[in-house]
C-alpha positions in Angstrom: 87.8 103.6 100.8 89.0 100.0 100.3 89.1 99.9 96.5 90.0 96.2 96.5 86.6 95.4 98.0 84.7 97.1 95.1 83.4 95.1 92.2 85.0 95.6 88.7 82.1 97.8 87.4 82.4 100.1 90.4 86.1 100.4 90.1 85.7 101.4 86.4 83.0 104.0 87.4 85.2 105.3 90.2 88.2 105.7 87.8 86.0 107.5 85.2 84.6 109.8 87.9 88.1 110.7 89.0 89.2 111.4 85.5 86.1 113.6 84.8 86.7 115.6 88.1 90.3 116.4 87.3 91.1 120.1 87.0 92.3 121.6 83.7 95.6 122.4 85.2 96.1 118.8 86.4 95.1 117.5 82.9 97.6 119.8 81.2 100.5 119.3 83.6 99.9 115.5 83.8 100.4 115.0 80.0 104.0 115.2 78.8 102.8 116.1 75.3 101.3 119.4 76.5 104.2 121.1 78.3 104.6 123.8 75.7 100.9 124.6 75.7 100.9 124.6 79.5 103.8 127.1 79.6 102.0 129.5 77.1 98.7 129.3 79.0 100.2 129.9 82.4 102.1 132.9 81.1 98.7 134.6 80.9 97.1 134.2 84.4 93.8 135.8 83.4 93.4 133.4 80.5 94.3 130.2 82.4 92.0 131.4 85.3 89.1 132.0 82.9 89.6 128.6 81.3 89.8 126.8 84.7 86.5 128.3 85.7 84.8 127.7 82.3 82.2 125.0 81.9 81.1 123.0 78.9 84.1 123.7 76.6 86.3 121.7 74.3 90.1 122.4 74.2 92.0 121.6 71.0 95.5 121.2 72.5 98.5 121.3 70.1 101.2 118.8 71.1 104.8 119.7 71.7 105.6 118.4 68.3 103.1 120.8 66.8 104.7 123.8 68.6 108.2 122.6 67.6 107.3 122.7 63.9 105.7 126.1 64.2 108.7 127.5 66.3 111.0 127.1 63.3 109.3 130.1 61.7 110.4 133.6 62.8 106.8 134.8 62.6 105.8 132.3 65.4 108.6 133.6 67.6 107.1 137.1 67.2 103.7 135.7 68.0 104.8 134.3 71.3 106.3 137.6 72.3 103.1 139.5 71.9 100.6 138.7 74.7 97.5 140.1 72.9 98.2 138.3 69.7 99.1 135.1 71.5 96.0 135.2 73.6 93.7 135.6 70.6 95.4 132.6 68.9 95.0 130.5 71.9 91.3 131.4 72.2 90.8 130.0 68.7 91.7 126.6 70.2 88.8 126.8 72.7 85.4 125.6 71.5 82.0 126.4 72.9 80.3 123.2 74.0 81.7 119.8 75.0 82.4 117.9 71.7 83.6 114.4 72.2 85.3 112.3 69.5 82.2 110.2 68.8 80.1 113.4 68.3 82.1 114.0 65.1 81.1 112.2 61.9 82.0 112.3 58.2 79.5 115.1 57.8 81.3 118.4 58.6 80.2 120.4 61.6 81.3 124.0 62.3 82.0 124.6 66.0 82.2 128.2 67.3 85.3 129.1 69.2 86.1 131.6 72.0 87.7 133.8 69.3 84.7 136.2 69.2 86.3 139.7 69.7 84.8 141.2 66.6 88.2 141.6 65.0 88.9 141.0 61.4 89.7 137.4 62.3 86.4 136.9 64.0 83.9 139.2 62.4 81.2 136.5 62.5 78.2 136.4 64.9 78.8 133.9 67.7 82.5 133.6 67.2 84.9 132.3 64.6 84.5 128.5 63.9 86.6 125.4 63.1 85.4 122.6 60.9 85.2 119.2 62.5 85.0 116.0 60.4 86.0 112.3 60.3 88.0 111.1 57.3 88.5 107.4 57.3 89.5 106.6 60.9 90.9 110.1 61.5 89.2 112.9 63.3 90.4 116.3 62.0 89.8 120.0 62.6 90.1 122.5 59.7 90.9 126.2 60.3 92.0 129.1 58.2 93.5 128.3 54.7 92.0 124.8 55.1 94.9 124.0 57.5 94.3 120.6 59.0 95.0 119.4 62.6 94.5 115.8 63.3 93.4 114.4 66.7 96.2 112.2 68.1 94.6 111.6 71.5 90.9 112.2 72.2 88.6 112.7 75.1 90.8 113.8 77.9 88.2 114.8 80.5 88.5 117.7 83.0 86.0 119.4 85.2 85.0 122.0 82.6 84.7 119.8 79.5 87.0 117.7 77.3 90.4 118.1 75.7 91.7 116.6 72.4 95.4 116.6 71.6 96.1 117.7 68.0 99.2 117.5 65.8 99.2 121.1 64.4 98.4 124.6 65.5 95.1 126.0 64.3 95.4 128.9 61.9 93.0 131.9 62.5 91.2 132.7 59.3 92.7 135.4 57.1 90.7 138.2 55.4 89.1 137.6 52.0 91.9 139.2 50.0 94.8 137.3 51.6 92.8 134.1 51.4 92.1 134.7 47.7 95.8 135.1 47.1 96.7 131.9 48.9 94.2 129.9 46.8 95.3 131.5 43.5 92.1 133.4 43.1 94.2 136.3 41.7 91.6 137.3 39.1 88.9 137.6 41.8 91.2 139.6 44.0 92.1 141.8 41.1 88.5 142.4 40.2 87.7 143.3 43.8 90.5 145.8 43.9 89.6 147.2 40.5 86.1 148.0 41.8 87.2 149.4 45.2 85.2 146.8 47.0 88.1 145.5 49.1 87.1 147.4 52.3 83.5 146.5 52.0 84.2 142.8 51.5 86.7 142.6 54.3 84.8 144.6 56.9 81.2 143.4 56.4 80.3 140.8 59.1 78.6 137.5 58.3 79.2 137.0 54.6 79.1 134.1 52.2 81.2 134.6 49.1 81.2 132.4 46.0 84.5 133.2 44.4 85.2 132.2 40.8 88.5 130.6 40.1 91.0 132.0 37.5 89.8 129.6 34.9 86.3 130.9 35.2 87.4 134.5 34.6 89.6 133.3 31.7 86.8 131.6 30.0 85.0 134.9 29.5 88.0 137.2 29.2 86.9 138.6 25.9 83.9 140.3 27.5 84.6 140.8 31.2 87.6 143.0 30.7 85.6 145.4 28.6 83.0 146.1 31.4 82.9 149.4 33.1 83.6 149.6 36.8 80.0 149.8 38.0 78.9 146.8 35.9 81.9 144.7 37.2 81.1 145.7 40.8 77.5 144.6 40.3 78.7 141.2 39.0 80.9 140.8 42.0 78.1 141.8 44.4 76.1 139.0 42.9 78.6 136.6 44.3 78.1 137.8 47.9 75.4 136.9 50.4 75.2 139.4 53.3 74.0 138.5 56.8 74.4 134.8 56.4 77.5 132.6 56.9 76.4 129.6 54.7 78.6 126.6 55.2 78.1 123.6 52.9 75.9 122.0 55.5 73.5 125.0 55.3 73.2 124.9 51.5 70.2 122.8 50.4 68.8 121.7 47.0 66.3 124.3 45.7 67.3 126.9 48.2 67.1 130.6 47.1 69.5 133.2 48.4 69.5 136.9 47.8 72.8 138.3 46.6 74.2 141.7 47.7 73.2 142.9 44.2 69.6 142.0 45.0 69.0 139.1 42.7 68.2 135.5 43.6 70.8 132.8 43.6 69.5 129.2 43.4 71.3 126.3 45.1 71.0 123.0 43.2 72.4 119.6 44.1 73.2 117.2 41.3 74.5 113.7 42.3 76.1 115.0 45.5 77.6 118.1 43.8 76.4 121.6 44.8 75.8 124.2 42.1 75.2 127.9 42.6 73.0 128.9 39.7 75.0 127.3 36.8 78.4 127.3 38.6 79.8 124.2 40.4 81.2 124.5 43.9 84.7 123.0 43.5 86.1 123.8 46.9 83.7 124.6 49.8 84.1 125.9 53.3 87.2 128.1 53.2 87.0 130.0 56.5 87.6 133.7 56.2 87.7 136.4 59.0 84.1 137.5 58.3 82.4 134.4 57.1 83.0 131.6 54.5 84.2 131.4 50.9 83.3 128.7 48.4 85.3 128.5 45.1 83.2 128.0 42.0 84.1 127.2 38.4 82.1 129.8 36.6 81.3 133.5 36.9 77.7 134.2 37.9 75.6 136.5 35.8 73.0 138.7 37.6 71.0 138.6 34.3 71.1 134.8 33.9 69.6 132.7 36.6 70.0 129.4 34.8 70.6 126.2 36.8 72.6 123.1 35.8 71.4 120.4 33.5 70.3 117.2 35.2 73.5 115.3 34.4 75.9 118.3 34.8 79.3 117.5 36.2 80.8 121.0 35.8 79.6 124.6 35.6 78.4 126.3 32.5 79.2 129.7 31.0 76.5 132.2 32.0 77.7 134.7 29.4 76.7 133.3 26.0 78.3 136.2 24.1 81.6 135.9 25.9 84.5 133.8 24.6 87.9 132.8 25.7 90.6 134.8 24.0 93.9 133.0 24.7 94.9 132.0 28.2 95.4 135.5 29.7 93.9 135.7 33.2 92.1 139.0 33.6 92.6 141.5 36.5 95.9 139.9 37.7 98.2 142.7 36.8 99.8 144.2 39.9 98.4 141.7 42.3 100.7 140.7 45.1 102.6 137.4 45.2 101.1 135.3 48.1 103.4 134.4 51.0 101.9 130.9 51.1 99.8 129.0 48.6 97.2 126.3 49.1 96.2 123.6 46.6 92.5 123.2 47.1 92.4 119.9 45.3 94.4 118.3 48.2 93.7 120.6 51.1 89.9 120.2 51.3 88.4 117.5 53.5 87.7 114.2 51.8 85.3 112.3 54.1 84.4 108.8 53.2 81.1 107.0 53.6 81.6 105.9 57.2 79.2 107.3 59.7 81.2 106.3 62.7 82.6 109.0 64.9 86.3 109.5 65.8 86.2 107.4 69.0 89.5 105.8 69.8 91.6 108.4 68.1 94.1 108.1 70.9 94.8 104.4 70.4 98.3 103.9 69.1 98.7 107.6 68.3 99.3 109.4 71.5 103.1 108.9 71.7 103.9 109.2 68.0 101.6 111.8 66.5 103.8 112.1 63.5 103.1 108.5 62.5 99.6 108.5 63.9 98.4 111.3 61.6 99.3 109.2 58.6 95.8 107.7 58.7 94.2 110.8 57.5 93.0 111.4 54.0 95.1 113.3 51.6 95.6 116.9 52.6 98.3 118.9 54.2 98.5 119.7 57.9 99.0 123.3 58.9 102.7 123.9 58.3 104.8 126.4 60.2 104.7 128.6 57.1 101.0 128.6 57.0 100.8 129.4 60.7 103.2 132.3 60.2 101.4 133.6 57.2 98.0 133.7 58.8 99.0 134.7 62.2 101.6 137.3 61.4 101.0 138.2 57.8 97.4 139.0 58.5 96.6 138.4 62.2 99.2 140.9 63.4 97.0 143.5 61.7 93.8 141.8 63.2 94.8 141.8 66.8 97.3 144.6 67.3 
């Protein structure tokens, strides 16, 4: 074919067609930022063969810089030496469906991944998910512990779908107990342990958990510490929705949900803020191995179905007879010190009002992802410590 004789439009179409028909192997080996990922994938012939034959997928490909940061952690070195654990971690970077940058907006979407082996890391119907959202001009993916990976180069086409280069390794979600510890929900974790509900909460698939923060428990510490085990267990069950993984995009104003205790919970929206009965959701969409966790600022009461006042900006106490007796946080005695901690006030996504997708993420970012990721809204990327914590502190148990 004499390309010089083709019109400009035809040349562009020809180039795009060539790019779209490129194999996955050619896409990986042809990009200098992906040599570490390529090496890991080719070490598992069955995985790379399956991906090469897959159709309609999206690959979130950590850059060499992302692997370099993670490699500083001994836990990551152990990860790469275990084929089964490594394979599961890599599967979490493969999304079902072709998701291009301009398909992602400032409204979070939750994309299912190939991590669907019914392990503790993926005990959700349809596979464990990642959260995709645009913040300012930055497209980001959130994984376990609200770890953020920013897209530094978008929409690299191959025959089976599309690939985005990201600046951090995705963290498979931890179980509810380890996640609670990382987010300083020590009172909630302690209450779960005190009522022997730990096994139930970590093993039940497809759950939505509304977890009160420490301040919520402290505000009613005069009463809640005096409850017998059965009553406390019933209160905790009222914070759990079974059979439904309710991300923030699934929660609607006026919606009624049935808690594991059997009572109704009402979702209310006030000026863009979501309330669960009288409690405000302060941090939504924390992915856990068997569903999703939302942090709330008040303890729910199965005997009190009140909803927030019209102008409410925070949650209300659902236990009128309870008071705060000092600053002692109940149920925290004997709880483990977390290996890593997350500040939800800075880690959670902070999308702006722009409805534009993430098209053009690769411009000016592909070669210097460390600088390019500075366009993102406030919030930490997944650090090596976080990767090590989730993958080895919890995932070693999940996958081995």
